[in-house]
N, C-alpha and C positions, 0 to 999 in steps of 0.2 A: 504494500500500500504506500503510495507516495505521500509526501509531506502535506500537500494541498488537501488530499482526502482525509488525512488524519486531523488536520485543523478543522475541516468542515464537520467531521464526525463529532469532535469535541464541542464545537459551537452548538450543535443540535442536541447535545446530550441534556436531558432533563435533570439528571442528578449530577450536575456539573460541580466539580470540586476544584477550586483554584490550585490547591497544593498538588493534587493528582495530575492535573493538566500541566502544571509547571514542570513537575518531575518527568512526565511523559515527553513533553516538548524537549527538555534538555537531553534526555536519552536519545530521542530521534535526531536532534541536532548533532550530538556527539558522534552518532553512527554515520551521519552524512559527512561530517567533517573528516572522520577517519577514512571513509571511502575516497574522499577527494585527495587526502594526503597520499594514500596508497596509489591512486591514479597518477598523481604528479611525480611519483618516484619511478614510474615506468618509463622506458625509452620512448622517444618521440614516435618511432614507427609503430610501436605497440599501441600508443595512445590513438594514432590514426586508425589502426585496425579496429579498435574498440569503438571509436566514433563512427566509423563506416558501418559497423555491425548495428550500432544503435540507430543510425539513420534508416537502415533497411529493415528494422524489426517491425513486427505487426503493430506493437503499441505506438511506435513512432508514426507509422502510416495512418493509424486511427487518429492520433493527435493532429496530424497534418490535415486530414479530411475534416475533422471537427473545427479546426482553426479556419479552414477555407469556408466552411458552411457558416460560421459565425460572421466572418468578414462579409460574405455575400449578403447575409441578412441585415447587417448593420449599414451597409453601403447602398443597398438597393432601395429606391424610394417606395417601390411596391412590395416591400417585404412582408407586410401584414397579410395574413390569409383570412379572408372574410367568408363566413359561412352564409350560404344562401338560405333564406327562410321559405322560399317558395317550394311547394311540394313537387315531387317528380311524378310523372305518370306511370301507371302500371301497364305492362303489356297485355294485349288481348288474351293471350294464352294463360298468363298468370291470373288475370281477372276471372276467367272461366274456371280455372282450377280452384281458386279461392271460393267462388260461389258454390262449386260442387262440394268442397270440404265443409262449408257452412251447412249446406243441405244435409249431408251425411251426419254431421254432428247433431243437428236438430232431431234427426230420426232416432237417435240413440236414447 
């Protein structure tokens, strides 16, 4: 679970405890800082390989698609989707079938 989701989860928690959240945040922060330190110790070519793998991962592709979708929705003037209140017609075949089902139901 990434840090953003953890923070969102804590914010939505009804039994929020500031001490617990603070402790959990510091633990998460230390883990991320340790990962970053280990990453920086790697040779440059290894860092490039990891970066390339991360860019091609499914989660990165999903993030990119989500980012694109959000950008389209925020930049497009007609981004709002409006529901139409007008009823749609029923086909003749469906109408006949519905009437037959109603008749059959009434006979029961």
